[in-house]
VOPAGU-2260 file (C-alpha; in pm, 1 decimal, decimal comma):
REM VOPAGU-2260
SITE   aa  ch    i         X         Y         Z
SITE  MET   A    0    3354,5    4025,6   -4762,5
SITE  ASN   A    1    3723,8    4002,5   -4683,0
SITE  ALA   A    2    3931,0    3687,9   -4728,7
SITE  ARG   A    3    3965,4    3599,7   -4362,7
SITE  PRO   A    4    3597,0    3522,2   -4282,7
SITE  ARG   A    5    3566,5    3332,3   -4612,3
SITE  ASN   A    6    3861,5    3108,3   -4523,7
SITE  ARG   A    7    3720,9    3052,5   -4175,3
SITE  LEU   A    8    3381,7    2947,3   -4310,4
SITE  SER   A    9    3543,2    2723,2   -4573,1
SITE  GLY   A   10    3746,7    2555,0   -4302,3
SITE  ILE   A   11    3434,2    2489,1   -4095,8
SITE  LEU   A   12    3247,2    2341,5   -4392,7
SITE  PHE   A   13    3549,5    2124,2   -4477,4
SITE  LEU   A   14    3552,3    1998,7   -4118,2
SITE  VAL   A   15    3183,0    1913,8   -4130,6
SITE  LEU   A   16    3210,5    1734,8   -4465,2
SITE  THR   A   17    3519,4    1544,3   -4350,1
SITE  VAL   A   18    3348,2    1418,1   -4036,5
SITE  LEU   A   19    3036,8    1325,6   -4231,0
SITE  GLY   A   20    3251,5    1135,3   -4475,4
SITE  LEU   A   21    3392,1     928,8   -4191,0
SITE  GLY   A   22    3043,3     824,4   -4085,5
SITE  ALA   A   23    3064,5     455,1   -4158,9
SITE  CYS   A   24    2752,4     280,8   -4284,6
SITE  ALA   A   25    2628,4     -59,3   -4177,9
SITE  VAL   A   26    2332,9    -277,8   -4260,8
SITE  ASN   A   27    2079,8    -280,5   -3978,9
SITE  PRO   A   28    2054,8    -644,6   -3865,2
SITE  ALA   A   29    1684,2    -627,6   -3787,3
SITE  THR   A   30    1548,0    -408,8   -4067,1
SITE  GLY   A   31    1796,6    -466,6   -4349,9
SITE  ASP   A   32    1828,0     -90,4   -4399,8
SITE  ARG   A   33    2157,3      92,1   -4425,0
SITE  MET   A   34    2237,9     315,6   -4128,2
SITE  ILE   A   35    2510,7     561,5   -4036,2
SITE  THR   A   36    2706,6     429,5   -3734,8
SITE  PHE   A   37    3011,5     662,6   -3722,5
SITE  GLY   A   38    3213,9     348,6   -3673,1
SITE  THR   A   39    3020,5     229,2   -3367,1
SITE  THR   A   40    3033,4    -149,7   -3361,1
SITE  LEU   A   41    2819,8    -400,6   -3173,5
SITE  GLU   A   42    3116,8    -452,0   -2941,7
SITE  ASP   A   43    3126,0     -77,4   -2875,5
SITE  GLU   A   44    2757,2     -91,6   -2785,6
SITE  ARG   A   45    2825,1    -381,6   -2551,7
SITE  ARG   A   46    3094,9    -185,2   -2370,9
SITE  THR   A   47    2858,1     111,1   -2336,0
SITE  GLY   A   48    2591,0    -112,3   -2183,0
SITE  GLU   A   49    2838,1    -271,4   -1941,8
SITE  ALA   A   50    2961,8      68,7   -1827,6
SITE  GLN   A   51    2614,4     207,6   -1767,9
SITE  HIS   A   52    2458,0    -104,2   -1614,4
SITE  PRO   A   53    2571,8     -27,0   -1255,1
SITE  VAL   A   54    2441,6     328,6   -1290,0
SITE  ILE   A   55    2097,5     208,2   -1396,6
SITE  VAL   A   56    2080,3     -48,9   -1118,4
SITE  LYS   A   57    2165,9     214,6    -858,0
SITE  GLN   A   58    1917,8     468,3    -996,3
SITE  PHE   A   59    1629,7     220,6    -989,4
SITE  GLY   A   60    1660,5      76,3    -639,6
SITE  GLY   A   61    1896,2    -211,7    -714,0
SITE  VAL   A   62    1824,5    -558,7    -849,9
SITE  TYR   A   63    1508,5    -719,3    -714,0
SITE  GLY   A   64    1623,2    -999,5    -486,4
SITE  ASP   A   65    1383,6   -1279,6    -585,3
SITE  GLN   A   66    1601,5   -1539,9    -754,2
SITE  ARG   A   67    1304,9   -1742,1    -881,1
SITE  LEU   A   68    1150,0   -1441,9   -1053,3
SITE  SER   A   69    1485,9   -1328,7   -1192,5
SITE  GLN   A   70    1546,8   -1670,8   -1348,2
SITE  TYR   A   71    1195,2   -1673,8   -1489,4
SITE  VAL   A   72    1240,3   -1332,9   -1654,7
SITE  GLN   A   73    1588,8   -1423,4   -1778,4
SITE  GLY   A   74    1442,2   -1737,3   -1936,2
SITE  ILE   A   75    1172,5   -1542,3   -2119,6
SITE  GLY   A   76    1429,8   -1291,3   -2240,0
SITE  THR   A   77    1678,5   -1554,3   -2352,3
SITE  ASN   A   78    1415,6   -1727,4   -2565,7
SITE  LEU   A   79    1311,2   -1396,3   -2720,7
SITE  ALA   A   80    1671,8   -1300,8   -2790,5
SITE  ARG   A   81    1728,4   -1632,4   -2967,2
SITE  ALA   A   82    1436,5   -1544,1   -3193,8
SITE  SER   A   83    1597,3   -1212,0   -3282,5
SITE  GLU   A   84    1858,7   -1120,3   -3542,4
SITE  LEU   A   85    2129,2   -1080,0   -3273,1
SITE  PRO   A   86    2105,6   -1395,7   -3059,4
SITE  ASN   A   87    2472,0   -1406,0   -2957,4
SITE  ILE   A   88    2557,3   -1063,5   -2813,2
SITE  GLY   A   89    2542,2   -1176,6   -2449,9
SITE  TRP   A   90    2196,6   -1052,8   -2351,5
SITE  ARG   A   91    2123,8    -968,8   -1988,2
SITE  PHE   A   92    1772,2    -927,6   -1847,9
SITE  THR   A   93    1736,1    -756,0   -1511,2
SITE  VAL   A   94    1439,2    -709,9   -1277,9
SITE  LEU   A   95    1477,5    -375,0   -1103,5
SITE  ASN   A   96    1355,6    -320,2    -748,3
SITE  SER   A   97    1131,1     -27,5    -839,5
SITE  GLU   A   98     757,0       7,7    -797,5
SITE  LYS   A   99     742,3     234,9   -1103,7
SITE  ILE   A  100     594,3     100,3   -1426,2
SITE  ASN   A  101     889,9     100,5   -1662,3
SITE  ALA   A  102    1101,0     -97,8   -1905,1
SITE  PHE   A  103    1398,2       6,3   -2116,5
SITE  ALA   A  104    1716,0    -118,6   -2277,3
SITE  LEU   A  105    2077,8     -13,9   -2302,5
SITE  PRO   A  106    2281,8     -81,3   -2615,5
SITE  GLY   A  107    2459,7    -413,7   -2624,4
SITE  GLY   A  108    2170,4    -628,7   -2500,4
SITE  PHE   A  109    2095,0    -496,7   -2151,1
SITE  VAL   A  110    1718,1    -508,1   -2094,7
SITE  TYR   A  111    1539,3    -396,5   -1777,8
SITE  VAL   A  112    1188,1    -437,2   -1640,0
SITE  THR   A  113    1074,1    -308,2   -1302,2
SITE  ARG   A  114     887,0    -520,7   -1049,9
SITE  GLY   A  115     611,4    -259,5   -1074,3
SITE  LEU   A  116     564,9    -340,0   -1441,5
SITE  ILE   A  117     566,8    -714,3   -1375,9
SITE  ALA   A  118     296,9    -667,6   -1110,3
SITE  LEU   A  119      71,9    -502,2   -1367,7
SITE  ALA   A  120     106,9    -773,3   -1633,4
SITE  GLY   A  121    -158,2   -1044,0   -1644,0
SITE  ASN   A  122      25,6   -1323,9   -1820,4
SITE  GLU   A  123     360,1   -1421,6   -1966,8
SITE  ALA   A  124     267,7   -1304,3   -2316,7
SITE  GLU   A  125     211,5    -948,0   -2192,0
SITE  LEU   A  126     548,9    -943,8   -2016,4
SITE  ALA   A  127     716,4   -1101,9   -2318,8
SITE  GLY   A  128     563,7    -833,6   -2541,1
SITE  VAL   A  129     720,9    -558,6   -2332,5
SITE  MET   A  130    1058,7    -731,2   -2331,0
SITE  ALA   A  131    1041,9    -803,5   -2704,9
SITE  HIS   A  132     975,9    -435,2   -2770,3
SITE  GLU   A  133    1292,9    -344,2   -2578,9
SITE  ILE   A  134    1486,4    -616,7   -2762,1
SITE  GLY   A  135    1365,6    -452,6   -3082,8
SITE  HIS   A  136    1529,1    -125,1   -2981,4
SITE  VAL   A  137    1859,0    -312,7   -2936,9
SITE  THR   A  138    1846,3    -519,4   -3256,9
SITE  ALA   A  139    1746,8    -214,3   -3462,0
SITE  ARG   A  140    2041,8     -33,7   -3301,1
SITE  HIS   A  141    1823,8     263,7   -3219,4
SITE  SER   A  142    2066,2     401,8   -2961,4
SITE  THR   A  143    2339,4     419,8   -3224,2
SITE  GLN   A  144    2097,6     582,3   -3468,1
SITE  ARG   A  145    2008,4     844,6   -3206,6
SITE  LYS   A  146    2376,7     895,5   -3133,1
SITE  SER   A  147    2449,9     940,3   -3502,7
SITE  SER   A  148    2163,7    1185,7   -3539,7
SITE  GLY   A  149    2285,3    1372,8   -3232,2
SITE  THR   A  150    2638,5    1385,7   -3374,7
SITE  LEU   A  151    2512,5    1533,4   -3700,4
SITE  THR   A  152    2316,9    1795,8   -3510,3
SITE  GLU   A  153    2611,4    1869,3   -3286,2
SITE  ILE   A  154    2851,1    1920,6   -3578,6
SITE  GLY   A  155    2610,1    2157,9   -3751,2
SITE  ALA   A  156    2537,8    2349,8   -3431,9
SITE  THR   A  157    2906,3    2373,6   -3347,8
SITE  ALA   A  158    2975,3    2524,6   -3687,5
SITE  ALA   A  159    2688,4    2767,6   -3639,2
SITE  GLY   A  160    2819,3    2844,5   -3291,1
SITE  ILE   A  161    3159,7    2945,4   -3425,2
SITE  ILE   A  162    2999,1    3183,8   -3675,6
SITE  LEU   A  163    2706,1    3318,1   -3473,9
SITE  GLY   A  164    2841,6    3298,8   -3119,2
SITE  GLY   A  165    2821,1    3042,5   -2836,8
SITE  ALA   A  166    2444,8    3013,4   -2797,7
SITE  ALA   A  167    2385,1    2760,4   -3073,5
SITE  GLY   A  168    2672,1    2540,5   -2962,4
SITE  GLN   A  169    2550,1    2543,6   -2601,8
SITE  LEU   A  170    2202,0    2445,2   -2717,7
SITE  ALA   A  171    2341,4    2141,7   -2897,0
SITE  ASN   A  172    2509,2    2019,1   -2579,6
SITE  VAL   A  173    2176,0    1946,3   -2409,6
SITE  VAL   A  174    2074,8    1698,9   -2681,7
SITE  GLY   A  175    2110,3    1329,1   -2604,8
SITE  GLN   A  176    2263,1    1356,8   -2257,6
SITE  GLY   A  177    2048,8    1086,4   -2091,9
SITE  ILE   A  178    2178,2     735,8   -2034,0
SITE  ILE   A  179    1839,1     596,5   -2136,1
SITE  GLN   A  180    1755,9     700,7   -2488,3
SITE  GLN   A  181    1427,0     871,2   -2565,1
SITE  TYR   A  182    1324,6     729,9   -2898,0
SITE  SER   A  183    1120,8     886,3   -3174,1
SITE  GLN   A  184     767,8     772,9   -3249,1
SITE  GLY   A  185     897,9     606,4   -3563,8
SITE  GLN   A  186    1153,1     408,2   -3366,4
SITE  GLU   A  187     890,4     309,9   -3107,3
SITE  PHE   A  188     667,9     184,5   -3390,0
SITE  GLN   A  189     957,3      -8,2   -3540,8
SITE  ALA   A  190    1038,6    -164,9   -3201,4
SITE  ASP   A  191     674,1    -273,5   -3175,4
SITE  GLU   A  192     690,5    -436,2   -3517,9
SITE  LEU   A  193    1010,5    -618,3   -3428,4
SITE  GLY   A  194     869,6    -714,2   -3089,2
SITE  VAL   A  195     565,7    -868,9   -3258,2
SITE  ARG   A  196     801,0   -1060,2   -3486,8
SITE  TYR   A  197     991,4   -1209,8   -3192,8
SITE  ILE   A  198     696,3   -1308,2   -2975,7
SITE  ALA   A  199     516,1   -1455,1   -3276,9
SITE  ARG   A  200     816,8   -1674,5   -3352,7
SITE  LEU   A  201     771,6   -1823,8   -3004,5
SITE  GLY   A  202     396,7   -1868,9   -3047,9
SITE  TYR   A  203     287,8   -1593,3   -2807,8
SITE  ASP   A  204     -41,4   -1415,2   -2860,6
SITE  ALA   A  205      68,5   -1088,6   -3023,9
SITE  ARG   A  206    -253,5    -916,3   -2918,8
SITE  MET   A  207    -117,0    -912,5   -2564,4
SITE  MET   A  208     110,4    -621,3   -2658,7
SITE  ALA   A  209    -197,3    -406,5   -2710,4
SITE  SER   A  210    -363,9    -561,6   -2407,4
SITE  PHE   A  211     -77,7    -459,8   -2181,4
SITE  LEU   A  212     -59,3    -108,3   -2321,9
SITE  ALA   A  213    -427,4     -68,4   -2233,1
SITE  LYS   A  214    -348,6    -183,6   -1877,8
SITE  MET   A  215     -69,0      70,3   -1849,3
SITE  ARG   A  216    -306,6     344,7   -1956,3
SITE  ALA   A  217    -561,2     227,8   -1699,1
SITE  HIS   A  218    -286,3     232,6   -1435,6
SITE  SER   A  219    -179,3     583,9   -1536,1
SITE  ALA   A  220    -540,6     702,7   -1524,0
SITE  LEU   A  221    -574,2     561,2   -1170,3
SITE  GLN   A  222    -249,7     727,3   -1062,7
SITE  ASN   A  223    -375,4    1058,6   -1194,4
SITE  ARG   A  224    -704,5    1020,9   -1006,2
SITE  ILE   A  225    -511,6     943,0    -687,8
SITE  LYS   A  226    -298,2    1255,0    -743,2
SITE  GLY   A  227    -598,0    1470,2    -834,8
SITE  ARG   A  228    -490,2    1516,1   -1195,2
SITE  GLY   A  229    -704,4    1512,9   -1506,2
SITE  ALA   A  230    -738,7    1218,8   -1744,7
SITE  ASN   A  231    -554,1    1413,9   -2017,0
SITE  GLU   A  232    -234,5    1387,6   -1809,5
SITE  ILE   A  233    -195,1    1015,4   -1887,5
SITE  ASP   A  234      67,9    1048,1   -2158,7
SITE  LYS   A  235     285,4    1266,9   -1933,4
SITE  SER   A  236     327,5     992,0   -1674,0
SITE  ASN   A  237     642,8     786,7   -1620,0
SITE  PHE   A  238     619,1     515,1   -1887,6
SITE  PHE   A  239     448,9     716,8   -2158,6
SITE  ALA   A  240     687,8    1008,5   -2117,8
SITE  SER   A  241     971,3     786,4   -2242,7
SITE  HIS   A  242     761,2     560,5   -2468,6
SITE  PRO   A  243     548,7     780,1   -2699,1
SITE  ARG   A  244     310,5     501,9   -2802,5
SITE  THR   A  245     -62,2     490,3   -2859,6
SITE  LEU   A  246    -292,7     190,0   -2867,9
SITE  ASP   A  247    -381,0     235,2   -3235,6
SITE  ARG   A  248     -13,4     242,9   -3335,8
SITE  VAL   A  249      58,0     -73,8   -3139,7
SITE  GLU   A  250    -238,8    -246,0   -3304,7
SITE  ARG   A  251    -116,5    -125,8   -3646,0
SITE  ALA   A  252     229,2    -264,3   -3567,4
SITE  ILE   A  253      71,5    -600,9   -3486,5
SITE  ALA   A  254    -119,1    -598,0   -3813,8
SITE  ASN   A  255     181,4    -486,7   -4022,3
SITE  ALA   A  256     459,4    -689,8   -3862,2
SITE  LYS   A  257     632,5    -918,3   -4109,7
SITE  GLY   A  258     681,9   -1281,8   -4026,0
SITE  ALA   A  259     430,1   -1268,7   -3742,0
SITE  ALA   A  260     218,0   -1579,8   -3768,8
SITE  PRO   A  261     -80,7   -1580,7   -3531,2
SITE  GLY   A  262     -15,4   -1740,7   -3192,5
SITE  ASN   A  263    -229,2   -1796,8   -2884,0
SITE  LEU   A  264      25,2   -1875,0   -2611,9
SITE  GLN   A  265     -31,9   -1666,5   -2295,5
SITE  ASN   A  266     112,3   -1884,1   -2013,4
SITE  ARG   A  267    -104,6   -1721,5   -1749,2
SITE  GLU   A  268     -67,0   -2003,8   -1496,9
SITE  ALA   A  269     315,8   -2003,6   -1505,3
SITE  PHE   A  270     324,2   -1625,8   -1481,7
SITE  MET   A  271      92,1   -1611,1   -1181,8
SITE  LYS   A  272     293,2   -1881,7   -1004,4
SITE  ASN   A  273     615,9   -1684,3   -1045,4
SITE  ILE   A  274     480,6   -1349,3    -926,2
SITE  ASN   A  275     308,3   -1489,5    -615,9
SITE  GLY   A  276     460,5   -1299,5    -322,4
SITE  LEU   A  277     593,3   -1016,4    -539,3
SITE  LEU   A  278     668,2    -699,8    -341,3
SITE  PHE   A  279     414,1    -429,0    -422,3
SITE  GLY   A  280     471,7     -59,5    -359,4
SITE  SER   A  281     757,4      57,5    -138,2
SITE  ASP   A  282    1041,0    -168,5     -31,7
SITE  PRO   A  283    1097,9    -168,0     348,8
SITE  LYS   A  284    1460,0     -74,1     273,6
SITE  GLU   A  285    1327,5     262,1     149,9
SITE  GLY   A  286    1049,1     302,1     406,2
SITE  ILE   A  287     677,0     236,4     374,2
SITE  LEU   A  288     403,0     493,6     330,5
SITE  THR   A  289      66,1     408,4     487,2
SITE  GLY   A  290    -179,5     688,5     434,5
SITE  ARG   A  291      21,3     994,4     538,7
SITE  VAL   A  292     253,0     809,8     778,4
SITE  TYR   A  293     599,5     730,1     646,7
SITE  ALA   A  294     771,4     460,5     853,3
SITE  HIS   A  295    1111,9     301,9     807,0
SITE  PRO   A  296    1108,8     -32,6     991,1
SITE  ILE   A  297    1477,3    -102,7     926,1
SITE  MET   A  298    1611,9     235,1    1040,0
SITE  GLY   A  299    1342,7     263,9    1306,1
SITE  PHE   A  300    1165,3     597,8    1267,6
SITE  SER   A  301     842,3     748,7    1136,9
SITE  PHE   A  302     678,2    1083,3    1068,3
SITE  THR   A  303     351,2    1211,8     922,0
SITE  LEU   A  304     331,2    1411,2     600,2
SITE  PRO   A  305      89,8    1700,5     542,3
SITE  ALA   A  306    -248,7    1621,4     391,1
SITE  GLY   A  307    -287,4    1657,2      15,4
SITE  PHE   A  308      77,1    1592,9     -75,9
SITE  THR   A  309     181,3    1342,9    -344,2
SITE  VAL   A  310     479,9    1132,6    -240,4
SITE  ASN   A  311     771,1    1006,5    -446,8
SITE  ASN   A  312     977,6     764,7    -237,4
SITE  ARG   A  313    1318,6     753,7    -404,5
SITE  PRO   A  314    1620,5     546,5    -292,9
SITE  ASP   A  315    1805,6     861,8    -184,8
SITE  ALA   A  316    1521,6    1075,5     -46,3
SITE  LEU   A  317    1149,5    1109,2       3,4
SITE  VAL   A  318     994,3    1400,8    -186,0
SITE  ALA   A  319     634,6    1514,9    -135,6
SITE  VAL   A  320     472,5    1774,3    -360,6
SITE  GLY   A  321     173,9    1975,6    -244,7
SITE  PRO   A  322     -58,9    2240,7    -385,1
SITE  GLY   A  323      72,8    2559,4    -538,3
SITE  GLY   A  324     439,7    2459,2    -546,8
SITE  ALA   A  325     468,0    2361,4    -180,5
SITE  GLY   A  326     699,7    2069,5    -111,8
SITE  VAL   A  327     877,3    1856,8     147,8
SITE  LYS   A  328    1204,5    1670,8     112,8
SITE  PHE   A  329    1333,7    1421,7     369,9
SITE  ASP   A  330    1670,0    1249,4     380,9
SITE  ILE   A  331    1931,3    1134,0     632,1
SITE  ALA   A  332    2281,3    1275,9     671,1
SITE  GLY   A  333    2569,2    1067,2     800,4
SITE  LYS   A  334    2860,4    1168,9    1022,2
SITE  HIS   A  335    2880,8    1537,2    1102,5
SITE  ALA   A  336    3139,8    1768,1    1256,3
SITE  ASN   A  337    2895,6    1985,0    1452,8
SITE  PRO   A  338    2719,9    1804,0    1739,0
SITE  ALA   A  339    2490,1    2104,6    1792,9
SITE  MET   A  340    2220,9    2120,6    1526,0
SITE  ARG   A  341    2239,7    2499,8    1494,6
SITE  GLY   A  342    2606,2    2465,1    1405,1
SITE  TYR   A  343    2531,0    2179,3    1167,3
SITE  ILE   A  344    2274,4    2383,1     971,6
SITE  LYS   A  345    2488,4    2697,3     961,8
SITE  ASN   A  346    2831,5    2545,9     896,7
SITE  GLU   A  347    2762,1    2223,4     708,0
SITE  TRP   A  348    2415,4    2175,5     560,1
SITE  ALA   A  349    2329,6    2534,5     456,6
SITE  ARG   A  350    2678,7    2675,8     460,2
SITE  GLY   A  351    2708,4    3006,7     276,2
SITE  ARG   A  352    2335,9    3085,6     278,0
SITE  GLN   A  353    2173,4    3385,0     443,5
SITE  LEU   A  354    1981,5    3224,6     728,3
SITE  ALA   A  355    1714,0    3378,3     948,4
SITE  ASP   A  356    1514,5    3268,3    1255,1
SITE  MET   A  357    1776,5    3016,2    1367,7
SITE  GLU   A  358    1626,5    2826,2    1659,1
SITE  SER   A  359    1717,9    2526,9    1874,6
SITE  MET   A  360    1445,8    2287,2    1988,5
SITE  THR   A  361    1373,0    1932,2    2099,0
SITE  VAL   A  362    1170,3    1686,3    1890,6
SITE  ASN   A  363    1047,9    1383,3    2082,9
SITE  GLY   A  364    1363,2    1379,9    2296,0
SITE  MET   A  365    1601,9    1446,5    2006,4
SITE  GLN   A  366    1816,4    1758,3    1974,3
SITE  ALA   A  367    1706,7    1966,5    1674,8
SITE  ALA   A  368    1731,0    2308,4    1513,5
SITE  THR   A  369    1561,5    2503,2    1235,7
SITE  ALA   A  370    1635,5    2804,5    1017,6
SITE  ARG   A  371    1488,2    2961,8     709,0
SITE  THR   A  372    1614,6    3124,7     392,3
SITE  ALA   A  373    1483,7    3244,1      55,3
SITE  ILE   A  374    1588,4    3121,9    -288,4
SITE  LYS   A  375    1505,5    3171,1    -654,5
SITE  ASP   A  376    1492,2    2891,4    -909,4
SITE  ARG   A  377    1633,1    2913,6   -1260,9
SITE  ARG   A  378    1319,4    3086,5   -1381,8
SITE  GLY   A  379    1348,5    3351,8   -1113,9
SITE  THR   A  380    1056,9    3219,7    -906,1
SITE  SER   A  381    1096,0    3289,7    -533,9
SITE  TYR   A  382    1051,5    3029,9    -258,6
SITE  ASP   A  383    1074,7    3030,4     118,0
SITE  ILE   A  384    1285,5    2741,8     246,4
SITE  ARG   A  385    1288,5    2606,6     600,1
SITE  PHE   A  386    1561,7    2367,0     714,0
SITE  VAL   A  387    1501,1    2127,1    1002,9
SITE  ALA   A  388    1782,9    1907,9    1137,4
SITE  ILE   A  389    1705,9    1643,5    1401,6
SITE  ARG   A  390    1995,4    1452,4    1557,9
SITE  ARG   A  391    1923,7    1081,8    1592,6
SITE  ASP   A  392    2273,0     991,5    1712,7
SITE  ALA   A  393    2638,0    1063,9    1639,2
SITE  GLY   A  394    2611,2     907,4    1295,2
SITE  ARG   A  395    2267,2    1016,6    1172,6
SITE  ILE   A  396    2069,0    1336,9    1129,1
SITE  TYR   A  397    1711,6    1340,9    1007,0
SITE  ARG   A  398    1674,2    1630,3     763,7
SITE  LEU   A  399    1356,9    1800,2     643,6
SITE  ILE   A  400    1335,7    2079,9     388,4
SITE  PHE   A  401    1002,2    2261,6     356,1
SITE  GLN   A  402     944,3    2471,6      45,6
SITE  THR   A  403     664,8    2721,7     -21,6
SITE  PRO   A  404     602,8    3018,2    -248,0
SITE  PRO   A  405     601,4    3325,3     -19,3
SITE  ASN   A  406     224,8    3372,4     -52,5
SITE  LEU   A  407     165,5    3018,0      84,3
SITE  THR   A  408     425,9    3010,2     362,8
SITE  GLN   A  409     182,8    3112,8     635,2
SITE  LYS   A  410     -83,9    2874,9     508,2
SITE  PHE   A  411     144,2    2569,9     540,7
SITE  SER   A  412     326,0    2681,3     855,6
SITE  LEU   A  413     115,1    2475,6    1098,4
SITE  ALA   A  414     111,7    2164,6     876,1
SITE  PHE   A  415     491,0    2174,5     845,0
SITE  ARG   A  416     533,2    2216,1    1221,2
SITE  ARG   A  417     312,6    1912,4    1274,3
SITE  THR   A  418     524,5    1710,1    1034,7
SITE  THR   A  419     841,1    1821,6    1216,2
SITE  PHE   A  420     714,6    1727,6    1562,6
SITE  SER   A  421     570,1    1397,7    1440,4
SITE  MET   A  422     923,4    1269,2    1380,3
SITE  ARG   A  423     992,5     992,0    1630,3
SITE  ASN   A  424    1196,0     677,3    1679,0
SITE  LEU   A  425    1011,6     345,9    1666,1
SITE  ALA   A  426    1026,8      86,7    1938,0
SITE  PRO   A  427    1159,9    -250,4    1813,2
SITE  ALA   A  428     814,9    -408,9    1844,9
SITE  GLU   A  429     660,5    -128,4    1636,5
SITE  ALA   A  430     924,6    -162,1    1366,1
SITE  SER   A  431     887,3    -540,0    1341,1
SITE  ALA   A  432     509,5    -506,1    1308,6
SITE  ILE   A  433     540,9    -300,5     987,4
SITE  LYS   A  434     492,2    -529,2     689,7
SITE  PRO   A  435     522,4    -441,9     319,6
SITE  LEU   A  436     249,3    -502,6      64,5
SITE  ARG   A  437     277,5    -812,0    -151,6
SITE  ILE   A  438      83,7    -966,0    -437,8
SITE  ARG   A  439     -82,7   -1296,1    -355,2
SITE  ILE   A  440    -252,4   -1510,3    -615,9
SITE  ARG   A  441    -586,0   -1664,8    -529,8
SITE  ASN   A  442    -809,0   -1884,2    -744,3
SITE  THR   A  443   -1165,0   -1760,9    -722,9
SITE  ARG   A  444   -1442,6   -1978,4    -585,9
SITE  ALA   A  445   -1809,6   -2002,6    -668,6
SITE  GLY   A  446   -1987,9   -1698,7    -530,7
SITE  ASP   A  447   -1682,1   -1471,7    -532,1
SITE  THR   A  448   -1753,5   -1124,9    -668,0
SITE  ALA   A  449   -1517,8    -851,0    -773,5
SITE  ALA   A  450   -1648,2    -630,0    -492,9
SITE  ALA   A  451   -1591,7    -896,0    -227,1
SITE  LEU   A  452   -1243,3    -972,4    -353,2
SITE  ALA   A  453   -1154,1    -603,1    -378,1
SITE  ALA   A  454   -1254,2    -560,1     -11,9
SITE  ARG   A  455    -958,4    -782,6      78,0
SITE  MET   A  456    -709,0    -542,8     -77,8
SITE  ALA   A  457    -480,5    -393,4     189,0
SITE  MET   A  458    -515,1     -43,8      47,0
SITE  ASP   A  459    -609,3     259,9     249,9
SITE  ARG   A  460    -762,4     420,6     -62,0
SITE  PHE   A  461    -889,4     313,4    -405,0
SITE  GLY   A  462    -889,9     -60,1    -321,5
SITE  PRO   A  463   -1159,3    -153,7    -577,8
SITE  ASP   A  464    -983,7      53,0    -845,5
SITE  TRP   A  465    -651,5    -117,7    -776,7
SITE  PHE   A  466    -819,8    -459,7    -792,6
SITE  GLN   A  467    -965,1    -378,1   -1135,7
SITE  VAL   A  468    -641,6    -237,1   -1277,5
SITE  LEU   A  469    -414,3    -514,2   -1150,1
SITE  ASN   A  470    -648,9    -780,7   -1283,5
SITE  GLY   A  471    -736,4    -611,0   -1611,8
SITE  LEU   A  472   -1106,5    -588,0   -1526,8
SITE  VAL   A  473   -1375,0    -337,1   -1614,8
SITE  PRO   A  474   -1637,1    -215,7   -1364,5
SITE  GLY   A  475   -1909,6    -474,9   -1311,6
SITE  ALA   A  476   -1708,3    -759,3   -1464,9
SITE  ARG   A  477   -1796,5   -1114,5   -1359,5
SITE  ILE   A  478   -1516,7   -1348,3   -1260,2
SITE  ALA   A  479   -1551,8   -1718,1   -1340,5
SITE  PRO   A  480   -1475,5   -1967,5   -1060,1
SITE  GLY   A  481   -1119,0   -2096,9   -1074,3
SITE  THR   A  482    -978,4   -1774,3   -1221,4
SITE  PRO   A  483    -645,3   -1672,9   -1065,5
SITE  VAL   A  484    -660,9   -1312,5    -944,4
SITE  LYS   A  485    -410,8   -1079,8    -783,4
SITE  LEU   A  486    -475,4    -948,4    -432,1
SITE  VAL   A  487    -253,5    -697,7    -253,2
SITE  VAL   A  488    -208,1    -801,9     108,8
SITE  ARG   A  489      31,8    -752,4     400,6
């Protein structure tokens, strides 16, 4: 070995040891353990949360606009935060306008719950348990711990990258890029223990943390049945993908949590009062899906999706996934330089692509055009892509992208044509008649049965299943008179 490589390696090791030596330690306020912070203070965490808050709000459909519900949730969160080890960091609790079942926190005291999650909860204690868990992530400073761990990994990988080539360094760069941290199972368990501590200090029934987790699993199982997936797919769904928790671990956290005196407060009546009228499913601002018909009452159009496709209605686009890798994406483009749709596709939307079968057409009185191309994804898998542009007016173009593996293109050709030619503008009376789904609370009367109540659900499919999941019931359960239940109505 010559002197030059030895000096280079020594320099790298010196750099690593120097940086590690600068890794300041602090006492974790919630656990009492010492943790490496790399100098990150609580004020630094606050600034991070403030910077990322607008990004989160935008990604999750904005803030839900029910002031009464927002104040109610803020009140629950404020009380929980006061029971924590960091009561004075300026906590903010936000209800997000998303139908997804989710909750998370940013460093610095920014805690979020979606309206979809609130709709699933059955009482205040269940909601408080979710929020307390997220508060636990903040007070335990888990985001800083993950950042510190990521920094250690990055330093080591960078050193390896200098010696071995760029691959190791590039690999390190994909670690910890998300705004929302994905915590380890140990950190999730610790957040549960801290969450139990906080809700117990307020007298809440700690068992409701396990109760709500069971409801989320029931909801995920229903979603998988609706989508034609197997029961073993539950832990891959939205909430459980980012919260690797199991019922037995939550129950163990309840049993092991220190300072958690038994409580029995559930506050079901107050909770039900505050969620009465809660928007359920899609917001009219993003369009409403009824069966296979997607209608946007505010923008005034509708079209019909192919049968057998699962729909994800995002704020920026509607994406439908079908069998075998087939898919549909719909969005709306704004002002455009090319009034002719052929020119728009060729020179603006799909500029630079090899296009074939360019064709002009008319869709329900609107000028339109279509063209196709072929692409490969990062894995080298081939897909046929068809672009459809439909000109609503000078400021809007309806855009559809149809995707199929080449062996399925012919199979879906007719279904995609039907979707294209179903696109139409709604008359004002039609648009005003479209109403969103909402949760209404009703106290049961003598003689009410679960089956009779479920028949009132404004669902085109799985109405009885939704009634059971939203009300935490099991098949065949009897409901006592005077029990408040959730119905989904228009």
